[in-house]
HTML snippet that shows the backbone in 3Dmol.js (N, CA, C, O; Angstrom):
<script src="https://3Dmol.org/build/3Dmol-min.js"></script>
<div id="view" style="width:600px;height:400px;position:relative"></div>
<script>
const pdb = `
ATOM      1  N   MET A   1      39.633  95.545 -39.598  1.00  0.00           N
ATOM      2  CA  MET A   1      40.128  95.852 -40.926  1.00  0.00           C
ATOM      3  C   MET A   1      40.960  94.698 -41.479  1.00  0.00           C
ATOM      4  O   MET A   1      41.612  94.854 -42.511  1.00  0.00           O
ATOM      5  N   LEU A   2      40.950  93.569 -40.826  1.00  0.00           N
ATOM      6  CA  LEU A   2      41.732  92.435 -41.284  1.00  0.00           C
ATOM      7  C   LEU A   2      41.253  91.896 -42.624  1.00  0.00           C
ATOM      8  O   LEU A   2      42.071  91.476 -43.443  1.00  0.00           O
ATOM      9  N   ASN A   3      39.958  91.898 -42.864  1.00  0.00           N
ATOM     10  CA  ASN A   3      39.424  91.344 -44.096  1.00  0.00           C
ATOM     11  C   ASN A   3      39.173  92.390 -45.178  1.00  0.00           C
ATOM     12  O   ASN A   3      38.718  92.056 -46.272  1.00  0.00           O
ATOM     13  N   GLU A   4      39.468  93.655 -44.878  1.00  0.00           N
ATOM     14  CA  GLU A   4      39.247  94.726 -45.847  1.00  0.00           C
ATOM     15  C   GLU A   4      40.533  95.022 -46.605  1.00  0.00           C
ATOM     16  O   GLU A   4      41.630  94.854 -46.073  1.00  0.00           O
ATOM     17  N   THR A   5      40.392  95.459 -47.836  1.00  0.00           N
ATOM     18  CA  THR A   5      41.536  95.860 -48.639  1.00  0.00           C
ATOM     19  C   THR A   5      41.611  97.378 -48.633  1.00  0.00           C
ATOM     20  O   THR A   5      40.651  98.059 -48.994  1.00  0.00           O
ATOM     21  N   PHE A   6      42.749  97.899 -48.222  1.00  0.00           N
ATOM     22  CA  PHE A   6      42.938  99.349 -48.167  1.00  0.00           C
ATOM     23  C   PHE A   6      43.298  99.858 -49.550  1.00  0.00           C
ATOM     24  O   PHE A   6      44.216  99.338 -50.184  1.00  0.00           O
ATOM     25  N   GLU A   7      42.598 100.851 -50.013  1.00  0.00           N
ATOM     26  CA  GLU A   7      42.858 101.486 -51.301  1.00  0.00           C
ATOM     27  C   GLU A   7      43.348 102.905 -51.036  1.00  0.00           C
ATOM     28  O   GLU A   7      42.532 103.793 -50.784  1.00  0.00           O
ATOM     29  N   PRO A   8      44.669 103.145 -51.085  1.00  0.00           N
ATOM     30  CA  PRO A   8      45.166 104.493 -50.835  1.00  0.00           C
ATOM     31  C   PRO A   8      44.676 105.460 -51.902  1.00  0.00           C
ATOM     32  O   PRO A   8      44.566 105.112 -53.078  1.00  0.00           O
ATOM     33  N   ALA A   9      44.383 106.684 -51.464  1.00  0.00           N
ATOM     34  CA  ALA A   9      43.891 107.697 -52.396  1.00  0.00           C
ATOM     35  C   ALA A   9      44.472 109.057 -52.039  1.00  0.00           C
ATOM     36  O   ALA A   9      44.563 109.412 -50.864  1.00  0.00           O
ATOM     37  N   VAL A  10      44.864 109.813 -53.055  1.00  0.00           N
ATOM     38  CA  VAL A  10      45.312 111.192 -52.887  1.00  0.00           C
ATOM     39  C   VAL A  10      44.512 112.032 -53.876  1.00  0.00           C
ATOM     40  O   VAL A  10      44.442 111.725 -55.066  1.00  0.00           O
ATOM     41  N   ILE A  11      43.912 113.099 -53.355  1.00  0.00           N
ATOM     42  CA  ILE A  11      43.115 113.990 -54.195  1.00  0.00           C
ATOM     43  C   ILE A  11      43.745 115.375 -54.133  1.00  0.00           C
ATOM     44  O   ILE A  11      43.939 115.922 -53.047  1.00  0.00           O
ATOM     45  N   VAL A  12      44.063 115.940 -55.285  1.00  0.00           N
ATOM     46  CA  VAL A  12      44.666 117.271 -55.369  1.00  0.00           C
ATOM     47  C   VAL A  12      43.726 118.163 -56.168  1.00  0.00           C
ATOM     48  O   VAL A  12      43.263 117.804 -57.250  1.00  0.00           O
ATOM     49  N   SER A  13      43.460 119.327 -55.607  1.00  0.00           N
ATOM     50  CA  SER A  13      42.640 120.289 -56.349  1.00  0.00           C
ATOM     51  C   SER A  13      43.289 121.664 -56.265  1.00  0.00           C
ATOM     52  O   SER A  13      44.012 121.968 -55.316  1.00  0.00           O
ATOM     53  N   THR A  14      43.020 122.481 -57.263  1.00  0.00           N
ATOM     54  CA  THR A  14      43.558 123.842 -57.299  1.00  0.00           C
ATOM     55  C   THR A  14      42.429 124.819 -57.558  1.00  0.00           C
ATOM     56  O   THR A  14      41.413 124.481 -58.167  1.00  0.00           O
ATOM     57  N   LYS A  15      42.628 126.036 -57.083  1.00  0.00           N
ATOM     58  CA  LYS A  15      41.630 127.081 -57.273  1.00  0.00           C
ATOM     59  C   LYS A  15      42.365 128.402 -57.431  1.00  0.00           C
ATOM     60  O   LYS A  15      43.176 128.773 -56.582  1.00  0.00           O
ATOM     61  N   ARG A  16      42.084 129.105 -58.503  1.00  0.00           N
ATOM     62  CA  ARG A  16      42.711 130.397 -58.747  1.00  0.00           C
ATOM     63  C   ARG A  16      41.755 131.509 -58.347  1.00  0.00           C
ATOM     64  O   ARG A  16      40.590 131.514 -58.743  1.00  0.00           O
ATOM     65  N   THR A  17      42.259 132.449 -57.561  1.00  0.00           N
ATOM     66  CA  THR A  17      41.471 133.597 -57.140  1.00  0.00           C
ATOM     67  C   THR A  17      42.338 134.834 -57.287  1.00  0.00           C
ATOM     68  O   THR A  17      43.338 134.972 -56.581  1.00  0.00           O
ATOM     69  N   ASN A  18      41.980 135.727 -58.182  1.00  0.00           N
ATOM     70  CA  ASN A  18      42.767 136.937 -58.453  1.00  0.00           C
ATOM     71  C   ASN A  18      44.231 136.581 -58.683  1.00  0.00           C
ATOM     72  O   ASN A  18      44.558 135.927 -59.674  1.00  0.00           O
ATOM     73  N   ASN A  19      45.116 137.001 -57.782  1.00  0.00           N
ATOM     74  CA  ASN A  19      46.552 136.754 -57.958  1.00  0.00           C
ATOM     75  C   ASN A  19      47.068 135.620 -57.091  1.00  0.00           C
ATOM     76  O   ASN A  19      48.271 135.541 -56.846  1.00  0.00           O
ATOM     77  N   THR A  20      46.196 134.740 -56.621  1.00  0.00           N
ATOM     78  CA  THR A  20      46.631 133.639 -55.766  1.00  0.00           C
ATOM     79  C   THR A  20      46.136 132.308 -56.314  1.00  0.00           C
ATOM     80  O   THR A  20      45.189 132.245 -57.099  1.00  0.00           O
ATOM     81  N   VAL A  21      46.797 131.264 -55.883  1.00  0.00           N
ATOM     82  CA  VAL A  21      46.384 129.912 -56.212  1.00  0.00           C
ATOM     83  C   VAL A  21      46.303 129.128 -54.910  1.00  0.00           C
ATOM     84  O   VAL A  21      47.236 129.143 -54.107  1.00  0.00           O
ATOM     85  N   GLU A  22      45.199 128.454 -54.710  1.00  0.00           N
ATOM     86  CA  GLU A  22      45.025 127.593 -53.539  1.00  0.00           C
ATOM     87  C   GLU A  22      45.196 126.157 -53.993  1.00  0.00           C
ATOM     88  O   GLU A  22      44.553 125.722 -54.948  1.00  0.00           O
ATOM     89  N   ILE A  23      46.060 125.422 -53.312  1.00  0.00           N
ATOM     90  CA  ILE A  23      46.289 124.014 -53.613  1.00  0.00           C
ATOM     91  C   ILE A  23      45.840 123.210 -52.398  1.00  0.00           C
ATOM     92  O   ILE A  23      46.318 123.435 -51.286  1.00  0.00           O
ATOM     93  N   VAL A  24      44.921 122.273 -52.614  1.00  0.00           N
ATOM     94  CA  VAL A  24      44.417 121.438 -51.531  1.00  0.00           C
ATOM     95  C   VAL A  24      44.782 119.991 -51.834  1.00  0.00           C
ATOM     96  O   VAL A  24      44.509 119.481 -52.920  1.00  0.00           O
ATOM     97  N   VAL A  25      45.406 119.339 -50.853  1.00  0.00           N
ATOM     98  CA  VAL A  25      45.789 117.937 -50.989  1.00  0.00           C
ATOM     99  C   VAL A  25      45.093 117.161 -49.877  1.00  0.00           C
ATOM    100  O   VAL A  25      45.234 117.496 -48.701  1.00  0.00           O
ATOM    101  N   LYS A  26      44.349 116.132 -50.245  1.00  0.00           N
ATOM    102  CA  LYS A  26      43.653 115.285 -49.275  1.00  0.00           C
ATOM    103  C   LYS A  26      44.059 113.844 -49.516  1.00  0.00           C
ATOM    104  O   LYS A  26      44.317 113.441 -50.650  1.00  0.00           O
ATOM    105  N   ASP A  27      44.114 113.068 -48.436  1.00  0.00           N
ATOM    106  CA  ASP A  27      44.366 111.638 -48.584  1.00  0.00           C
ATOM    107  C   ASP A  27      43.569 110.879 -47.536  1.00  0.00           C
ATOM    108  O   ASP A  27      42.973 111.477 -46.641  1.00  0.00           O
ATOM    109  N   ASN A  28      43.565 109.572 -47.654  1.00  0.00           N
ATOM    110  CA  ASN A  28      42.839 108.745 -46.708  1.00  0.00           C
ATOM    111  C   ASN A  28      43.777 107.920 -45.840  1.00  0.00           C
ATOM    112  O   ASN A  28      43.418 106.844 -45.363  1.00  0.00           O
ATOM    113  N   GLY A  29      44.995 108.443 -45.639  1.00  0.00           N
ATOM    114  CA  GLY A  29      45.974 107.749 -44.810  1.00  0.00           C
ATOM    115  C   GLY A  29      45.709 107.925 -43.323  1.00  0.00           C
ATOM    116  O   GLY A  29      44.727 108.546 -42.916  1.00  0.00           O
ATOM    117  N   ASN A  30      46.609 107.365 -42.522  1.00  0.00           N
ATOM    118  CA  ASN A  30      46.476 107.404 -41.068  1.00  0.00           C
ATOM    119  C   ASN A  30      46.819 108.755 -40.471  1.00  0.00           C
ATOM    120  O   ASN A  30      46.482 109.017 -39.316  1.00  0.00           O
ATOM    121  N   GLY A  31      47.474 109.610 -41.218  1.00  0.00           N
ATOM    122  CA  GLY A  31      47.886 110.905 -40.689  1.00  0.00           C
ATOM    123  C   GLY A  31      49.277 110.847 -40.080  1.00  0.00           C
ATOM    124  O   GLY A  31      49.931 109.804 -40.092  1.00  0.00           O
ATOM    125  N   ILE A  32      49.716 111.967 -39.554  1.00  0.00           N
ATOM    126  CA  ILE A  32      51.051 112.074 -38.960  1.00  0.00           C
ATOM    127  C   ILE A  32      50.906 111.971 -37.450  1.00  0.00           C
ATOM    128  O   ILE A  32      50.105 112.697 -36.862  1.00  0.00           O
ATOM    129  N   PRO A  33      51.658 111.089 -36.813  1.00  0.00           N
ATOM    130  CA  PRO A  33      51.568 110.969 -35.357  1.00  0.00           C
ATOM    131  C   PRO A  33      51.873 112.306 -34.673  1.00  0.00           C
ATOM    132  O   PRO A  33      52.803 113.004 -35.076  1.00  0.00           O
ATOM    133  N   GLN A  34      51.111 112.662 -33.661  1.00  0.00           N
ATOM    134  CA  GLN A  34      51.253 113.938 -32.974  1.00  0.00           C
ATOM    135  C   GLN A  34      52.673 114.154 -32.456  1.00  0.00           C
ATOM    136  O   GLN A  34      53.144 115.291 -32.425  1.00  0.00           O
ATOM    137  N   LYS A  35      53.366 113.087 -32.047  1.00  0.00           N
ATOM    138  CA  LYS A  35      54.703 113.239 -31.465  1.00  0.00           C
ATOM    139  C   LYS A  35      55.757 113.697 -32.482  1.00  0.00           C
ATOM    140  O   LYS A  35      56.845 114.111 -32.080  1.00  0.00           O
ATOM    141  N   VAL A  36      55.463 113.633 -33.789  1.00  0.00           N
ATOM    142  CA  VAL A  36      56.440 114.070 -34.790  1.00  0.00           C
ATOM    143  C   VAL A  36      55.992 115.291 -35.590  1.00  0.00           C
ATOM    144  O   VAL A  36      56.736 115.771 -36.445  1.00  0.00           O
ATOM    145  N   VAL A  37      54.796 115.795 -35.327  1.00  0.00           N
ATOM    146  CA  VAL A  37      54.268 116.928 -36.095  1.00  0.00           C
ATOM    147  C   VAL A  37      55.238 118.111 -36.104  1.00  0.00           C
ATOM    148  O   VAL A  37      55.436 118.734 -37.147  1.00  0.00           O
ATOM    149  N   ASP A  38      55.846 118.429 -34.958  1.00  0.00           N
ATOM    150  CA  ASP A  38      56.766 119.565 -34.873  1.00  0.00           C
ATOM    151  C   ASP A  38      58.077 119.334 -35.609  1.00  0.00           C
ATOM    152  O   ASP A  38      58.840 120.279 -35.809  1.00  0.00           O
ATOM    153  N   LYS A  39      58.355 118.109 -36.014  1.00  0.00           N
ATOM    154  CA  LYS A  39      59.631 117.775 -36.654  1.00  0.00           C
ATOM    155  C   LYS A  39      59.554 117.636 -38.175  1.00  0.00           C
ATOM    156  O   LYS A  39      60.593 117.579 -38.831  1.00  0.00           O
ATOM    157  N   ILE A  40      58.362 117.580 -38.746  1.00  0.00           N
ATOM    158  CA  ILE A  40      58.250 117.197 -40.162  1.00  0.00           C
ATOM    159  C   ILE A  40      58.877 118.178 -41.133  1.00  0.00           C
ATOM    160  O   ILE A  40      59.186 117.801 -42.264  1.00  0.00           O
ATOM    161  N   PHE A  41      59.079 119.441 -40.724  1.00  0.00           N
ATOM    162  CA  PHE A  41      59.699 120.402 -41.634  1.00  0.00           C
ATOM    163  C   PHE A  41      61.202 120.524 -41.406  1.00  0.00           C
ATOM    164  O   PHE A  41      61.840 121.382 -42.016  1.00  0.00           O
ATOM    165  N   GLN A  42      61.780 119.699 -40.556  1.00  0.00           N
ATOM    166  CA  GLN A  42      63.225 119.710 -40.337  1.00  0.00           C
ATOM    167  C   GLN A  42      63.911 118.972 -41.489  1.00  0.00           C
ATOM    168  O   GLN A  42      63.442 117.923 -41.931  1.00  0.00           O
ATOM    169  N   PRO A  43      65.033 119.536 -41.972  1.00  0.00           N
ATOM    170  CA  PRO A  43      65.761 118.831 -43.034  1.00  0.00           C
ATOM    171  C   PRO A  43      66.173 117.429 -42.558  1.00  0.00           C
ATOM    172  O   PRO A  43      66.576 117.254 -41.408  1.00  0.00           O
ATOM    173  N   PHE A  44      66.073 116.474 -43.413  1.00  0.00           N
ATOM    174  CA  PHE A  44      66.499 115.096 -43.186  1.00  0.00           C
ATOM    175  C   PHE A  44      65.618 114.332 -42.213  1.00  0.00           C
ATOM    176  O   PHE A  44      65.964 113.215 -41.829  1.00  0.00           O
ATOM    177  N   PHE A  45      64.474 114.905 -41.796  1.00  0.00           N
ATOM    178  CA  PHE A  45      63.556 114.139 -40.956  1.00  0.00           C
ATOM    179  C   PHE A  45      62.976 113.004 -41.783  1.00  0.00           C
ATOM    180  O   PHE A  45      62.643 113.187 -42.953  1.00  0.00           O
ATOM    181  N   THR A  46      62.858 111.842 -41.178  1.00  0.00           N
ATOM    182  CA  THR A  46      62.275 110.693 -41.860  1.00  0.00           C
ATOM    183  C   THR A  46      61.440 109.890 -40.883  1.00  0.00           C
ATOM    184  O   THR A  46      61.689 109.913 -39.677  1.00  0.00           O
ATOM    185  N   PHE A  47      60.454 109.184 -41.400  1.00  0.00           N
ATOM    186  CA  PHE A  47      59.638 108.307 -40.579  1.00  0.00           C
ATOM    187  C   PHE A  47      60.277 106.926 -40.470  1.00  0.00           C
ATOM    188  O   PHE A  47      59.826 106.088 -39.689  1.00  0.00           O
ATOM    189  N   LYS A  48      61.318 106.695 -41.246  1.00  0.00           N
ATOM    190  CA  LYS A  48      61.962 105.389 -41.282  1.00  0.00           C
ATOM    191  C   LYS A  48      63.004 105.273 -40.166  1.00  0.00           C
ATOM    192  O   LYS A  48      63.493 106.289 -39.673  1.00  0.00           O
ATOM    193  N   PRO A  49      63.349 104.048 -39.763  1.00  0.00           N
ATOM    194  CA  PRO A  49      64.393 103.867 -38.739  1.00  0.00           C
ATOM    195  C   PRO A  49      65.725 104.446 -39.219  1.00  0.00           C
ATOM    196  O   PRO A  49      65.961 104.546 -40.422  1.00  0.00           O
ATOM    197  N   THR A  50      66.585 104.823 -38.289  1.00  0.00           N
ATOM    198  CA  THR A  50      67.893 105.383 -38.603  1.00  0.00           C
ATOM    199  C   THR A  50      68.644 104.472 -39.574  1.00  0.00           C
ATOM    200  O   THR A  50      68.733 103.261 -39.369  1.00  0.00           O
ATOM    201  N   GLY A  51      69.180 105.076 -40.633  1.00  0.00           N
ATOM    202  CA  GLY A  51      69.944 104.326 -41.624  1.00  0.00           C
ATOM    203  C   GLY A  51      69.090 103.667 -42.691  1.00  0.00           C
ATOM    204  O   GLY A  51      69.619 102.962 -43.551  1.00  0.00           O
ATOM    205  N   HIS A  52      67.785 103.878 -42.657  1.00  0.00           N
ATOM    206  CA  HIS A  52      66.892 103.221 -43.616  1.00  0.00           C
ATOM    207  C   HIS A  52      66.061 104.214 -44.413  1.00  0.00           C
ATOM    208  O   HIS A  52      64.874 103.984 -44.643  1.00  0.00           O
ATOM    209  N   GLY A  53      66.662 105.299 -44.830  1.00  0.00           N
ATOM    210  CA  GLY A  53      65.905 106.225 -45.658  1.00  0.00           C
ATOM    211  C   GLY A  53      66.457 107.632 -45.583  1.00  0.00           C
ATOM    212  O   GLY A  53      67.370 107.925 -44.812  1.00  0.00           O
ATOM    213  N   ILE A  54      65.892 108.475 -46.386  1.00  0.00           N
ATOM    214  CA  ILE A  54      66.320 109.873 -46.406  1.00  0.00           C
ATOM    215  C   ILE A  54      65.179 110.738 -45.906  1.00  0.00           C
ATOM    216  O   ILE A  54      64.140 110.219 -45.499  1.00  0.00           O
ATOM    217  N   GLY A  55      65.358 112.044 -45.931  1.00  0.00           N
ATOM    218  CA  GLY A  55      64.334 112.963 -45.449  1.00  0.00           C
ATOM    219  C   GLY A  55      63.017 112.821 -46.181  1.00  0.00           C
ATOM    220  O   GLY A  55      62.960 112.304 -47.297  1.00  0.00           O
ATOM    221  N   SER A  56      61.956 113.290 -45.536  1.00  0.00           N
ATOM    222  CA  SER A  56      60.617 113.144 -46.097  1.00  0.00           C
ATOM    223  C   SER A  56      60.333 114.135 -47.221  1.00  0.00           C
ATOM    224  O   SER A  56      59.384 113.947 -47.981  1.00  0.00           O
ATOM    225  N   GLY A  57      61.151 115.196 -47.338  1.00  0.00           N
ATOM    226  CA  GLY A  57      60.952 116.181 -48.395  1.00  0.00           C
ATOM    227  C   GLY A  57      60.079 117.346 -47.971  1.00  0.00           C
ATOM    228  O   GLY A  57      59.929 118.311 -48.721  1.00  0.00           O
ATOM    229  N   PHE A  58      59.496 117.271 -46.768  1.00  0.00           N
ATOM    230  CA  PHE A  58      58.648 118.360 -46.311  1.00  0.00           C
ATOM    231  C   PHE A  58      59.432 119.651 -46.138  1.00  0.00           C
ATOM    232  O   PHE A  58      58.910 120.730 -46.422  1.00  0.00           O
ATOM    233  N   SER A  59      60.675 119.561 -45.678  1.00  0.00           N
ATOM    234  CA  SER A  59      61.491 120.754 -45.464  1.00  0.00           C
ATOM    235  C   SER A  59      61.725 121.484 -46.784  1.00  0.00           C
ATOM    236  O   SER A  59      61.571 122.703 -46.856  1.00  0.00           O
ATOM    237  N   LEU A  60      62.093 120.750 -47.817  1.00  0.00           N
ATOM    238  CA  LEU A  60      62.313 121.345 -49.136  1.00  0.00           C
ATOM    239  C   LEU A  60      61.020 121.943 -49.683  1.00  0.00           C
ATOM    240  O   LEU A  60      61.023 123.055 -50.212  1.00  0.00           O
ATOM    241  N   SER A  61      59.929 121.217 -49.559  1.00  0.00           N
ATOM    242  CA  SER A  61      58.634 121.721 -50.019  1.00  0.00           C
ATOM    243  C   SER A  61      58.256 123.001 -49.286  1.00  0.00           C
ATOM    244  O   SER A  61      57.779 123.956 -49.899  1.00  0.00           O
ATOM    245  N   TYR A  62      58.467 123.020 -47.983  1.00  0.00           N
ATOM    246  CA  TYR A  62      58.151 124.195 -47.168  1.00  0.00           C
ATOM    247  C   TYR A  62      58.977 125.404 -47.617  1.00  0.00           C
ATOM    248  O   TYR A  62      58.448 126.510 -47.729  1.00  0.00           O
ATOM    249  N   ASP A  63      60.269 125.197 -47.874  1.00  0.00           N
ATOM    250  CA  ASP A  63      61.143 126.294 -48.323  1.00  0.00           C
ATOM    251  C   ASP A  63      60.690 126.836 -49.685  1.00  0.00           C
ATOM    252  O   ASP A  63      60.724 128.047 -49.902  1.00  0.00           O
ATOM    253  N   ILE A  64      60.272 125.971 -50.590  1.00  0.00           N
ATOM    254  CA  ILE A  64      59.792 126.406 -51.907  1.00  0.00           C
ATOM    255  C   ILE A  64      58.537 127.251 -51.745  1.00  0.00           C
ATOM    256  O   ILE A  64      58.399 128.300 -52.374  1.00  0.00           O
ATOM    257  N   ILE A  65      57.630 126.792 -50.905  1.00  0.00           N
ATOM    258  CA  ILE A  65      56.376 127.532 -50.678  1.00  0.00           C
ATOM    259  C   ILE A  65      56.683 128.893 -50.047  1.00  0.00           C
ATOM    260  O   ILE A  65      56.108 129.899 -50.462  1.00  0.00           O
ATOM    261  N   LYS A  66      57.574 128.945 -49.058  1.00  0.00           N
ATOM    262  CA  LYS A  66      57.947 130.221 -48.421  1.00  0.00           C
ATOM    263  C   LYS A  66      58.559 131.169 -49.442  1.00  0.00           C
ATOM    264  O   LYS A  66      58.277 132.368 -49.419  1.00  0.00           O
ATOM    265  N   ALA A  67      59.390 130.649 -50.336  1.00  0.00           N
ATOM    266  CA  ALA A  67      60.062 131.502 -51.331  1.00  0.00           C
ATOM    267  C   ALA A  67      59.057 132.139 -52.297  1.00  0.00           C
ATOM    268  O   ALA A  67      59.331 133.192 -52.873  1.00  0.00           O
ATOM    269  N   HIS A  68      57.910 131.510 -52.473  1.00  0.00           N
ATOM    270  CA  HIS A  68      56.886 132.033 -53.377  1.00  0.00           C
ATOM    271  C   HIS A  68      55.748 132.736 -52.641  1.00  0.00           C
ATOM    272  O   HIS A  68      54.701 133.030 -53.219  1.00  0.00           O
ATOM    273  N   ASN A  69      55.972 132.994 -51.369  1.00  0.00           N
ATOM    274  CA  ASN A  69      54.948 133.631 -50.517  1.00  0.00           C
ATOM    275  C   ASN A  69      53.663 132.848 -50.509  1.00  0.00           C
ATOM    276  O   ASN A  69      52.704 133.243 -49.846  1.00  0.00           O
TER     277      ASN A  69
END
`;
const viewer = $3Dmol.createViewer("view");
viewer.addModel(pdb, "pdb");
viewer.setStyle({}, {cartoon: {color: "spectrum"}});
viewer.zoomTo();
viewer.render();
</script>
């Protein structure tokens, strides 16, 4: 992949069915390393080194989704 140019892409789609909405988010990134999967919903978790960033926002997003069932 040294000579290739990476083009990041995020695709979001929605689907309404009766009283529900399905939101699907797809990307072409590398994914989340298995060793941190269990931590991504913790407040203030970050992929950046200590002192170089804030939380990833997954915890807040998860709480919003839970509040709306």
